[in-house]
C-alpha positions as CSV (number, residue, x, y, z in Angstrom):
1,X,-32.2,15.7,-0.1
2,X,-32.9,14.8,3.7
3,X,-32.8,11.1,4.1
4,X,-35.6,9.6,6.2
5,X,-35.0,7.6,9.0
6,X,-33.5,4.0,8.3
7,X,-32.0,1.1,9.1
8,X,-27.9,1.7,10.7
9,X,-25.9,-0.4,12.3
10,X,-22.7,0.7,14.7
11,X,-19.3,0.6,15.2
12,X,-19.4,-2.4,17.3
13,X,-22.0,-4.4,15.2
14,X,-19.6,-3.9,11.8
15,X,-16.3,-4.6,13.7
16,X,-17.8,-8.1,14.9
17,X,-18.6,-8.7,11.7
18,X,-15.3,-7.8,10.2
19,X,-13.6,-9.1,12.8
20,X,-15.9,-12.9,12.6
21,X,-15.2,-12.8,8.8
22,X,-19.3,-12.6,7.8
23,X,-20.3,-11.7,4.6
24,X,-20.5,-7.9,4.0
25,X,-19.9,-5.3,1.6
26,X,-18.3,-2.1,3.1
27,X,-19.4,0.6,0.3
28,X,-17.4,4.0,0.8
29,X,-19.3,6.5,-0.8
30,X,-17.2,9.6,0.2
31,X,-15.0,11.4,-2.3
32,X,-11.4,10.2,-4.0
33,X,-9.8,12.9,-1.5
34,X,-11.4,11.9,1.8
35,X,-10.7,8.1,1.1
36,X,-7.5,9.1,0.2
37,X,-6.7,10.1,3.7
38,X,-8.1,7.2,5.6
39,X,-10.3,4.1,4.5
40,X,-12.2,1.1,6.4
41,X,-9.9,-1.9,5.2
42,X,-11.3,-4.2,2.3
43,X,-14.3,-2.0,1.7
44,X,-15.6,-1.4,-1.9
45,X,-15.5,2.6,-3.3
46,X,-17.6,4.9,-5.1
47,X,-17.2,8.6,-5.8
48,X,-20.7,9.5,-5.2
49,X,-21.1,11.8,-2.3
50,X,-21.4,15.3,-4.0
51,X,-24.2,13.0,-6.3
52,X,-25.9,11.7,-3.2
53,X,-25.5,15.2,-1.4
54,X,-27.9,16.8,-3.8
55,X,-30.2,14.2,-4.1
56,X,-29.3,12.5,-7.6
57,X,-31.8,9.5,-7.7
58,X,-29.3,8.0,-10.4
59,X,-26.0,8.3,-8.1
60,X,-25.4,5.1,-7.4
61,X,-26.9,3.6,-10.5
62,X,-23.6,2.8,-12.3
63,X,-21.8,1.2,-9.4
64,X,-21.1,-2.5,-9.5
65,X,-22.4,-3.8,-5.7
66,X,-22.5,-7.4,-5.0
67,X,-26.0,-8.7,-3.8
68,X,-24.7,-11.7,-2.1
69,X,-23.8,-10.1,0.9
70,X,-25.6,-7.0,3.2
71,X,-24.1,-3.7,2.1
72,X,-23.0,-1.2,5.0
73,X,-23.1,2.2,3.0
74,X,-20.3,4.7,4.5
75,X,-19.6,8.3,4.8
76,X,-17.7,10.9,7.0
77,X,-20.4,11.6,9.6
78,X,-23.3,9.1,8.4
79,X,-25.6,11.1,6.9
80,X,-25.4,11.4,3.6
81,X,-24.6,7.5,3.6
82,X,-28.4,7.5,4.8
83,X,-29.1,8.7,1.4
84,X,-27.0,6.1,-0.3
85,X,-28.4,3.3,1.8
86,X,-32.5,4.4,1.1
87,X,-31.4,4.1,-3.1
88,X,-29.9,0.8,-2.3
89,X,-32.7,-0.6,-0.5
90,X,-35.0,0.2,-2.9
91,X,-33.4,-1.6,-6.0
92,X,-33.3,-4.5,-3.4
93,X,-30.3,-4.4,-1.3
94,X,-29.9,-5.6,2.2
95,X,-28.5,-2.4,2.8
96,X,-27.6,-0.1,6.3
97,X,-25.7,2.8,6.7
98,X,-22.8,3.1,9.2
99,X,-23.7,5.3,12.1
100,X,-21.3,7.8,13.2
101,X,-19.7,7.5,9.7
102,X,-15.8,7.4,9.5
103,X,-15.9,9.6,12.4
104,X,-17.5,6.8,14.6
105,X,-14.8,4.2,12.8
106,X,-12.2,6.3,14.6
107,X,-12.5,4.4,17.6
108,X,-13.2,0.8,16.3
109,X,-10.1,-1.9,16.9
110,X,-9.2,-4.9,16.2
111,X,-6.0,-7.0,17.9
112,X,-3.3,-9.5,17.2
113,X,-1.0,-11.5,19.5
114,X,2.7,-10.9,18.8
115,X,4.9,-13.9,19.2
116,X,8.2,-12.9,21.1
117,X,10.3,-15.9,20.5
118,X,12.3,-16.9,23.6
119,X,10.5,-14.5,25.7
120,X,8.1,-14.8,29.0
121,X,5.9,-12.3,28.3
122,X,2.9,-12.5,26.0
123,X,1.8,-9.3,24.0
124,X,-0.9,-8.1,22.5
125,X,-1.0,-5.5,19.6
126,X,-4.3,-3.6,20.1
127,X,-5.1,-1.5,16.6
128,X,-7.3,1.6,15.9
129,X,-8.2,0.1,12.6
130,X,-8.6,3.4,11.0
131,X,-6.9,6.1,13.1
132,X,-3.5,3.8,13.0
133,X,-2.8,3.7,17.0
134,X,-1.0,1.0,17.9
135,X,-1.3,0.2,21.6
136,X,0.2,-2.7,23.7
137,X,-0.7,-5.0,26.3
138,X,1.6,-6.9,28.0
139,X,1.4,-9.9,30.5
140,X,3.2,-12.1,32.3
141,X,2.6,-14.6,35.4
142,X,-1.0,-12.6,36.0
143,X,0.4,-8.9,35.9
144,X,0.0,-6.5,32.8
145,X,1.2,-3.5,31.4
146,X,-0.3,-1.1,28.9
147,X,1.7,0.8,26.5
148,X,0.4,3.9,25.0
149,X,-3.7,3.0,25.7
150,X,-5.6,4.8,23.0
151,X,-8.8,3.2,23.1
152,X,-11.4,3.2,26.1
153,X,-10.1,1.8,29.3
154,X,-12.6,-1.0,28.9
155,X,-10.9,-2.5,26.2
156,X,-8.0,-3.3,27.9
157,X,-9.8,-4.4,31.2
158,X,-11.6,-6.9,29.5
159,X,-8.5,-8.4,27.4
160,X,-6.5,-8.8,30.7
161,X,-9.2,-10.2,32.8
162,X,-9.6,-13.1,29.8
163,X,-6.1,-13.6,30.1
164,X,-6.2,-13.7,33.8
165,X,-3.9,-10.6,34.1
166,X,-3.9,-7.8,36.6
167,X,-3.2,-4.6,34.9
168,X,-0.8,-2.9,37.2
169,X,1.3,-0.2,35.1
170,X,0.0,2.0,32.6
171,X,2.8,3.5,30.6
172,X,3.3,6.4,27.8
173,X,5.5,6.7,25.4
174,X,5.4,10.6,25.2
175,X,2.7,13.4,25.1
176,X,0.9,12.4,22.3
177,X,-0.8,15.0,19.8
178,X,-2.9,12.5,17.2
179,X,-5.1,11.0,19.5
180,X,-6.5,11.7,23.0
181,X,-4.5,9.6,25.5
182,X,-6.9,7.2,27.8
183,X,-3.8,6.4,30.0
184,X,-4.7,8.4,33.3
185,X,-8.2,6.8,33.0
186,X,-7.2,3.6,32.5
187,X,-4.5,3.7,35.8
188,X,-7.2,5.7,37.7
189,X,-10.0,2.3,36.9
190,X,-7.4,-0.4,37.4
191,X,-5.7,1.2,40.4
192,X,-2.3,0.6,38.3
193,X,0.7,2.6,38.7
194,X,0.6,5.4,35.9
195,X,4.0,5.7,34.6
196,X,5.4,8.4,32.0
197,X,8.9,9.9,30.6
198,X,10.2,12.2,33.2
199,X,9.2,16.0,32.2
200,X,7.5,18.8,33.3
201,X,4.7,19.2,30.2
202,X,1.8,17.6,32.5
203,X,-0.8,18.7,34.8
204,X,-1.4,15.7,36.8
205,X,0.6,13.5,38.8
206,X,2.8,10.0,37.9
207,X,5.6,7.9,38.3
208,X,8.2,9.8,36.7
209,X,10.5,7.2,34.7
210,X,14.6,7.9,33.3
211,X,16.9,6.6,31.1
212,X,17.4,3.1,32.5
213,X,15.3,2.6,35.1
214,X,13.1,-0.8,35.1
215,X,10.0,-1.9,35.6
216,X,8.9,-5.8,36.5
217,X,5.6,-7.2,35.1
218,X,5.3,-10.6,36.4
219,X,8.6,-12.5,35.6
220,X,9.1,-9.9,32.6
221,X,11.2,-7.0,33.1
222,X,10.7,-3.5,30.9
223,X,13.6,-0.9,30.4
224,X,13.3,2.5,29.4
225,X,15.4,4.2,26.8
226,X,15.2,8.3,27.0
227,X,14.8,8.2,22.7
228,X,14.1,12.6,22.7
229,X,13.4,13.6,18.8
230,X,9.7,13.4,18.2
231,X,9.1,14.9,21.3
232,X,11.8,16.0,23.9
233,X,10.5,13.0,26.5
234,X,10.3,10.6,23.8
235,X,11.0,7.3,25.5
236,X,11.0,3.4,24.3
237,X,10.9,0.5,26.1
238,X,12.7,-2.9,26.0
239,X,11.0,-5.7,26.8
240,X,13.2,-8.6,28.2
241,X,15.8,-7.4,25.8
242,X,13.8,-8.7,23.0
243,X,10.9,-6.3,22.0
244,X,11.2,-2.6,21.8
245,X,8.3,-0.7,21.9
246,X,9.1,2.9,19.8
247,X,6.1,4.6,20.1
248,X,6.4,7.6,17.7
249,X,10.2,7.2,17.2
250,X,10.7,4.7,15.0
251,X,8.0,3.2,12.7
252,X,8.4,0.2,10.1
253,X,8.9,2.6,7.2
254,X,9.5,6.0,8.7
255,X,10.9,7.9,11.4
256,X,9.0,10.3,14.0
257,X,8.7,13.9,13.1
258,X,10.5,16.5,15.1
259,X,8.0,19.2,14.0
260,X,5.0,19.7,16.5
261,X,4.4,22.0,19.2
262,X,8.2,23.3,18.1
263,X,9.3,26.3,16.2
264,X,11.7,26.1,13.6
265,X,15.0,25.9,15.0
266,X,13.2,23.6,17.9
267,X,12.4,21.2,15.4
268,X,15.9,21.4,13.9
269,X,17.2,21.1,17.4
270,X,14.9,18.1,17.5
271,X,16.0,16.3,14.7
272,X,19.4,16.6,16.0
273,X,18.2,14.7,19.1
274,X,16.2,12.2,16.9
275,X,19.2,11.2,15.0
276,X,20.9,10.2,17.6
277,X,18.3,8.5,19.3
278,X,17.8,6.5,16.2
279,X,21.3,5.7,16.2
280,X,20.9,4.2,19.8
281,X,18.2,2.2,19.1
282,X,19.4,0.7,16.1
283,X,22.7,-0.5,18.1
284,X,20.4,-3.1,19.7
285,X,20.7,-6.7,18.1
286,X,19.3,-6.4,14.7
287,X,17.2,-9.7,15.2
288,X,15.0,-7.0,18.1
289,X,11.7,-7.0,17.4
290,X,9.9,-3.3,16.7
291,X,6.9,-2.9,17.9
292,X,5.8,1.0,16.9
293,X,2.9,3.1,18.0
294,X,1.8,4.1,14.9
295,X,0.8,3.0,11.4
296,X,-0.4,4.9,8.3
297,X,-2.3,2.1,6.6
298,X,-5.8,1.1,8.1
299,X,-5.5,-2.1,10.2
300,X,-7.3,-5.1,8.2
301,X,-8.9,-7.5,10.5
302,X,-6.2,-10.2,9.9
303,X,-4.9,-10.9,13.4
304,X,-1.4,-10.1,12.0
305,X,0.6,-7.8,14.3
306,X,2.6,-4.8,12.6
307,X,6.3,-6.0,13.6
308,X,9.3,-6.3,11.8
309,X,12.6,-6.9,13.3
310,X,15.2,-4.0,13.7
311,X,17.2,-5.4,11.7
312,X,14.8,-5.2,8.5
313,X,13.5,-2.0,9.5
314,X,17.2,-0.8,9.4
315,X,17.9,-2.0,6.2
316,X,14.5,-0.2,5.0
317,X,14.7,3.0,6.6
318,X,17.5,4.9,4.3
319,X,17.2,7.6,6.0
320,X,18.7,5.6,9.4
321,X,21.8,5.8,7.5
322,X,22.3,9.6,6.9
323,X,24.8,11.4,8.6
324,X,23.5,14.3,10.9
325,X,23.4,17.1,8.9
326,X,21.8,15.2,5.9
327,X,19.7,13.6,8.2
328,X,18.6,16.9,9.4
329,X,17.8,18.6,6.7
330,X,16.2,15.1,4.7
331,X,13.8,15.4,7.6
332,X,12.8,18.8,7.5
333,X,12.2,18.9,3.8
334,X,9.9,15.7,4.4
335,X,7.6,16.9,6.9
336,X,3.8,15.7,6.0
337,X,1.0,18.0,6.8
338,X,0.4,19.0,10.2
339,X,-2.1,16.6,11.9
340,X,-5.8,18.5,12.4
341,X,-6.5,19.6,16.0
342,X,-2.9,19.1,17.4
343,X,-2.8,21.7,19.6
344,X,-6.2,21.0,21.4
345,X,-5.2,17.4,21.5
346,X,-1.9,18.2,23.3
347,X,-3.5,20.6,25.8
348,X,-5.6,17.9,26.6
349,X,-3.2,15.6,27.1
350,X,-1.5,17.6,29.1
351,X,-3.9,18.4,31.1
352,X,-5.0,14.6,31.6
353,X,-8.4,15.0,30.8
354,X,-10.7,13.9,27.8
355,X,-13.2,16.7,26.1
356,X,-17.0,17.0,26.8
357,X,-19.0,14.9,23.7
358,X,-17.8,13.0,21.3
359,X,-14.1,12.7,21.3
360,X,-13.9,11.6,17.8
361,X,-14.7,15.1,16.7
362,X,-10.9,15.7,17.7
363,X,-9.4,12.2,17.0
364,X,-10.8,11.6,13.5
365,X,-8.4,11.7,10.1
366,X,-5.6,9.8,9.3
367,X,-2.5,10.2,11.6
368,X,0.6,11.9,10.6
369,X,3.2,11.2,13.2
370,X,5.7,9.6,10.1
371,X,8.4,10.9,8.1
372,X,9.3,8.6,5.3
C-alpha cells in the first residue's frame, strides 16, 4: 500500500510538545524487536509494522488508543507510520506521522540542570533522548565549556547565550564510536579552544590535554584525569573536585567496553588498563558526583539529571570490586553486540568531518558502549 501525502509533524514540534508536557499520544508501530533497541519515552506500542506495510486495513483495529489527545505515529523512517496515521484519521483520530521516524528522532534532545553542592559552576546536562548521548555545558562567571558535544552547535550556542556565557573551551573525553562528534565544528563556530586528550588518532589541530592538566572556566577549574581502557586516550574531567565527567569509562550501572577498533589481544590489554583507571576513579571521595557520557535508556522529558554519587555507583557496579584477572575475564565475556556503523563513525571523527547528507543515517540506533 502506498500512503498518500498526509499531515506530518517534525522532530522539533514533537520535542516541544513533550517538553511542554502537552497532551499527545506517541504511537510506536514498529516491531517488538526494533522497539527493544530504542524508543521514545512514554510512547504507546502496537506491533503493527508488518500488517501496515502489507496494507492490512485492520492493522490497528484492535489497539486501545486514547482519543483525548492528538496521536503521533512513529516507525523507523517515517513511511509506514503514514499508513498508520491515515487509518487512524479515517477513524476520527487527530493523527499525524513523525517525519523521518526514529532516524530523525535520534537528534531529539532535552536538558536538565545538575545541582553541584558547594560548587561555583552551573552544569546543564544535554541528552539525546533516543540515542542516549549525554553532553555537558558548564558555566562560571560568564565563561563556559562544553564536554562531548553530540548535538548541532547551535543548541549549545543558544543555551550558553541564554545563561549569559561565552563558550571558551570545547572538550572531548575520547574519540567516539557511536555518534558523530560536533566538537570541531562547535569550536570553529564559537572561536573556542578545542581540547582533546593527547593522542595521535585525529587528523586535525587541537590543544592536547595531558594527565593533570587544568583548565580555568570562569572561577571554576577542570582537571584532566587520564583513564585509558574504553579507548587508549580516554580521559575523565574533574570539576572543582566535586563533579566527575567520565565519558565512556564509567557509567551509573556499568563500565565502558574495551573492544571497539581493537584486536582480541588489544581488547584484553585495554581491559587491564580499564581496571586500573576505574581504581583511580573510585579512589576519589564517594560524594563526588558522577556524570557519564551515555545512558542506555531513552531519556524522558522530566528535567531530572542522570547523575549519581561515586559511592552509590561503586556499590551498584559489582565489577568494580573484582581483582584484575577476574575483571578482565568478566568484561570480555559480557561484551554487548557491536554498535552499527562504528567503523565509519570512528573514521569520520578521526578526520574531524561530518558525512554528506543526513548524519542520522549513521547514528540511528541504541547506544552500546556499556558493559554491565
